[in-house]
N, C-alpha and C positions, 0 to 999 in steps of 0.2 A: 521148516525150522531153519533159522538164521543164528549163527555166532558172530556179533559185533567183537571184534581182538583190539583191546585196549591194551597198550602198552605205556606203563609209566615209567619216566626216566626220572629217576630222584637224586642223583649223583654224577659228578664229573666222570667217575670209573663208567658210571653205566652207560654213559653218552659215548664216552671216547671207545669202549671196549665191547659192552653189549649192544649198542645199538647197529654197529658195521656186523655183527655176525647175525643179527635177527634181520637186518637186511637182507642179507646173503640165502639164508634159510628160507624168508619169505619169498625170496626170486625164485628161488628154488622149486616152491610148492605152488607158482603163481597167484598169491594172495597179495592182498594189501592191508593195512594195519592204519590205527589210529595211534600216534606216538603223544603223549602228552608229558612235557618237558618241563620242569626246573630252569627259570630263567634267570633268575640272579646265581648267587654265590654257594657253594655248598661248604655248609656249615654241618656236615655230619656228625662231625666229634661231639658238637654241643647236646646231643639226643643222649648223649651221659646222665642227663637230668630228669630222663625217665627209670631210673635205677628204683626208685622206691615205686613205681608202678607194678601190681601185682602179675605175675605171667611174665615179665619184660625179661629175665634172666633165661626163663625156660624157652623162651621163643629165641633168644640169642645163641643158648646152646644146641636147638633142635635144629636150626639152619645154619650153622655155622658160619656167625656173622663176619668174623676175622678172614675166612675162605673165601666167603660170600663178597665181601666188600673190599678187603686189603687193609693192613694197616694205616697205609697214607690216608685213606678215607674218613676212617674212625678218629683221626687226629685233626682233621681239616676244622676251621675255627675255634679252635684249641691252641695247640702246640707248633699247628702249621696253618696259614692262610688260605682261606678258602678260595678255590678258583672259580671265575666268573663263567657258568657254563655256557649260557647262550653267545656270550663275548667269544669264548675261546673254540666254540663248535658252531659256528656259525656257518662255515662249509658245507660241515656235516648235515646242519639242519636243513640247508638248501638241497642236498643230494637227497633226503627225504622224499623233499615235497617233487622232484624231479623225477622219482621214481614212483610216484603216484598216491604215495602214502600220506595221511592227512598229518601234520603238525600242530598242536593246542598247548597251550599253556599249562602248567603244573604248579601253580605258583610263581613265587620269585624267591623267598628264603624257605624252602621245604621246611625245616626243622622248627624254624620260627614261626610258621605258620600253625602247622602240627602242634606245637607246645602251648603256643600262647594268645591262637586266636579266641578262645572263650574270653578272656580278659582285656581284649583289646577293644578300645572305642569306636564308634563306627568312622571316625576322621582318619584313622590310622588302617584299618581295614584297607577302606578306599584307596589309600595312600599306596598300600602295598601291592592291590591288585594295578592301580596305574603302575607303577614301576614294573611289574611282568609287561604288562602289553608294552611300555615303551623299549623294555630291553629284545622283547619277541620281534616288533617291529623292525628294528635295529639291525637284527639278526637275520631272519628271514626275509625282509623287504615287502611285508604285506600285512594286512590287520588279522588278528589273530580271530575264528572263530567259534571257539569253543573253550571252556577253563574247565580244570578237574582239581578238585580241591587236595590237597595235600594230605596224606594219611584218613580220608574221606571225613573232615573234620570242617563243619558247617555253623553259621551263625545266620542271624538275620538281617546282621550287618553285611556279611560276606555275599546273600544273596541279592540285597540290594545293590551293593556296588558291582557284581555282575549285571544285573538288570542295565545298569547303565553305559553298559558296552555294546549294547546291541547284539549279541551274541547269537548262534544260530540253536546253540543247547551248551548246555553243561553236563557233567557228568562228577557230581560230587560226594552222592550217597552210597548205599549198599539198597538194594531193594527188589522189586520183581518185572516193574513194566513202565513205562516213561510215563510221567506227570508233571505239574506245576508243582511247584513246592508251596508249601504254608506252614509260618514256624512262628512262635510267640505272640499268634494272630493277626499276622499279615500275610499274603499273598502276593505271590511275584509272578514275574511272566516269563521269563524265558524255561524252556523246557528241559525237564532234568531227564537223562537216560543215567538211570542205577547201573552200579556194577549187580549182577544177580548170581554170579557164580563165587565160593570161596577162590582165595590166592593161593598160590603155592608157598609162599612163607607160612600161611595158616593151617597146611593139610601135610606138608613135607614133615617125615617123623611120626604123625599121626596116623594117618590112614598106609602109610607107605614109604618106601624109598625108592625103590626099583622104577624105572620106565614102566614097565608092564604093570605094576601094581597102580600107578599113577593114573596111567591110562584109562584102565577100567575103572579107576574111582569116577574119573573125570566123564567119562562118558557116561556114567549112571546120573551124574547131574545133570545132563540136557534134558530140556525139556521143550514140547511142542510149542511154535512162536519164537520169541528172541530170546536168545541168552546173551549177556555179555561178562565176557573174562577179561579182566587185569590183569596183564603178565609184566613181570617188575623187568628192565634190562639189567637190572645187577645179578638176578637171580634166575629167571628164566633164559636171560640172553648170554649168561656166563655160565656157571656150572652146573645148569640142568636144561642147556639147551636141546640137548640129546631127547629127552623127555617130553617138550614142547613138540619139537618138530614129529614127533611120534604120535603125539595127541591130534596135532591138527593133521596127521594125513587119515588118521582115524575120523575125523569130523569131516573130512571131505567125502567120505562116502555115504555122509546121511545127512548133509546140513550146507547151506553154503557161508561162505565167510566174508564179512563186509567190514566196512569202517563204520564207525559210529556217524561219520556227517552222512553216511549214505542213508542211515536209516534216521535222520534228523530230517532230511529232505524229504522224507517221503511221509511221515507222520501227518495225521491230521489232528483234530482237536482232542486233546488230552484231559485227563480229570486233575482236579486237584488232589493233593493228599498231604498231611502232616508230617514234617519231619522232626523226629525225637531222636535223641542220644541212646546207646544201648550197646552192651557188649556184644563179641563176636568170638566165638572158638578160635583159639590159636593166636589171638593177639590180644596185648595188652591194653588196657584203657577202653575209651568207647568211641564208636563210630558212629555217625549220622546214617538213621533209618527211615526207610519212607514205611510210615506206620501200618498202614491196612496190609495185611497179609505177612507179616513177618513170622509169625508161628513160633 
């Protein structure tokens, strides 16, 4: 049994506050993770446009969005200018690398990708991917090896743009096993390593709120073979860090904890699978799913 540990860093606050706390915790546990970082401006306040999506307010209430993200984050891109995450936090990104963690791209403008990708023409999708790459290279000092789609939002144009980068892999979808994506009748070459487990913001307040309840729930989600959990620096790395540490300690008794790049470099040939949009419990809107075995 393996747990590949992925951390999505979607905001400036998540980078400044969540990432150092996670680094310290992972150091205490002797583990390494894959950090997928938003590379451009934090425009989190513009997510208010999701207000009409079914389940949006319920998730905001259940996860205590104000406490989780902070008022400043919820105003970035509207009443407050959005800070440029990779540029402002370049030293922290390089520290992650020096400590043995993987650092990868989580888009350029997280909210723009999450909310607009489906309507963007291919040239604008390609430009957004290139902006993320340029900001990443400038901050980290090396070329990225992976991409994680904000909000698990994908299109044929996004897969094609990621293929053009020559990445080791991407982690863009939800699913059950590594594969190569097929979408809109097109096949793409870069290996996809999907998130296989529910995230904390999808389960908190639905399956429990105490550390013990959450540890029991997530232990029960582990399967033989590869499991991929996506933490969020804003939630798992701040207010809910104690549960994450408790769960990872439990995982260490039964599985190895690895980075996604470690999984990617050991993979042989993998099958193709169609990518389709679908809902997920605890999350507003739809996400990209690996079709087979979605059950």
